N, C-alpha and C positions, 0 to 999 in steps of 0.2 A: 559429596560434591558431585554435581551433575556435569558430565563431560559432553560437550557439543562438538559434533564432527560434521563438516560440510563435505558431501560426497564429491570426489574427484577421481577420474579414471587415471590409469598409469600415464596416459598421454597428456594429462593436465586439463582435461575437459570436465567442466562441472556436470554432475549427473542430475541435479535438481532435487537431490535428497539431502535432508539434514537429520542426523541421528542424535538423539539425546540418551546417553547411557547413565543410569542412576547408580548410586552406591551399592544397591542390591543386585547389580548386574543386569537388571531389566532394561529394555530399550523401547523407545518410541521414535517413530520416524515421520517426518513431515515430507510430503511429496508435492513439489510445486505444480506438477501437472494436474493436480486435483483441484486447483483454484481457478476462477475465471480470469479473463484478461484484465478487468478493472482492478481486481485484488492484486494481481501481479504488478500492474502499473503503480498502484498505491504503495506496495512494498518496495518496488524499485525506487520510487521517488523518496521514500523514507530513507532508504539506504544511501542514496546519493546525498541527500540533505545531511544525514548523520556523518558521512565520510568527509564532506566538505567542511561541515561545522567542527568536526574533531581536529581539523588541520590547524585551527587557530586557538585551540584550547590553552596553549602555553603562552599566549600573547602577553599576559601580565608579567611574566618572568623573562621576556625577551631582552637580550643584551644587544646594544648597538643600534637599536631602533625603538620607536615608540610602540606601545601596544597596538595602536591603530595601523601603523605602517606594517607591523608584523602580521596582523590579521589580514590586511589587504593582500600582502605578498603570499601568505599561506593559501588563501582562497584562490588567487590567480595560479599559483603553482599546482595546486591540487586539481583544478579544472583542466589545466593543460595536460597534466598526467592522465586524467581520465579520458580526455579527447585523444590521447596517444594510445588508448586501450591498455594502460598500465594501472592495475588496481593498487599495487604497492609500488613505492619508489624502488628503483633497481637495487639500492643498497641502503643501509642505515645511515651512511654518511649524508649529511645535509638535512636529515629529518630529525625531529626531536624524539628521542627515545625516552620513554617514561621511566621513572625510578623503579617501578614495579618490574619492567622488562629487564632493567639492569640487575636487580636483585635476583630474579629468577635465573638469569644467565649465570651469575656467580654461583648460585646454590646448586644448579643442575648440571653445569658444565656445557650447556647448550650455547650456541652462538647468540650474539645480540640480535641478529636478524631473525633467528628462530623464536627467541623469546618475545621480540617485538611483534611478530606475526601472531603468536599465541595470545598475547595481551590484547592486540587489536581485535581479536575475535570474541573477547569476553564481554558480557553485559556489565552494566554498572554494578549490579548486585554481585556478580561473580568477582569483579575486581575488589569489592569490599571484603568478600570472604577471603580471597587470597591475601590481601593486605593485613588481615587479622591473624593469620597463621603465625605462630611464635617465631620460627626461624626467618620467615619473610619479614615480619615486623622488625626484628633485630637487624637484618641486613638493610632494610630501608633506613633505619636510624644511622647505621654506619655510612651509607651513601649520602644521607643528608649532611652528616658531619664532614665528610670529605668535600662535598660541594661548598659548604660554608667556609671551610678552611681555604679552598681554592679561591673563592671570592675575596676573602680577607687578604690572602697573599697578593692577589691581583691589585687590590686597592692599595695595599702597603707599597707595592712597587710603583704604582702610579704617583702616590704622594712623594716617594723618594725621588722619582724622576723630576717632579716639579720643584722639589727643594734644591736639587743640584743645578737647575737652570735659573733659579732666582738669584738676584743680586743680594749679597749679604746685608746691605743696608736696608733692604726691604724685607728682612726676615720677620716672619710672623711670630709674635710672642703669644703664648697660651698660658693663661692664669686661671686658676679656680678661685672664684670670689669667696671671701670669708663670710660666714654667717654672723653678722652683727646687727 
């Protein structure tokens, strides 16, 4: 697995270097100072587009709002965050943390914030590789089961609450039709 490292000084300033370390411990480095302004602008626009587009990736699974409402809110929030010069949200609270980040956090003991930041820096190909690893795949299955159980419990509670507020005379009968 190739490890990608974005160069940052101890003061948190980007160095303009990206290092790729391969399994055989060899390394190749990309230096942004060696590309022209048009290429830098193109890369920057790609990055902003990707960042903003990623913000609404979970729209189909949004709870409490339509996918369209979720997407519009996520884009608005991400643009505001970028205008505030914040690349990442200050904390994981309020942003959607991927199941992969949750799995890695549980398996490594790292915080959700650290795992989220790590996953955010992965390419789509790298994400596929991580998801295919045995322990990660198993933990993803556990997380999916937990989330399904939580959704089922939430739905059951909602149905139970509705049943207690309904008048007994209006009680819904449920029958399974016979096959005749």
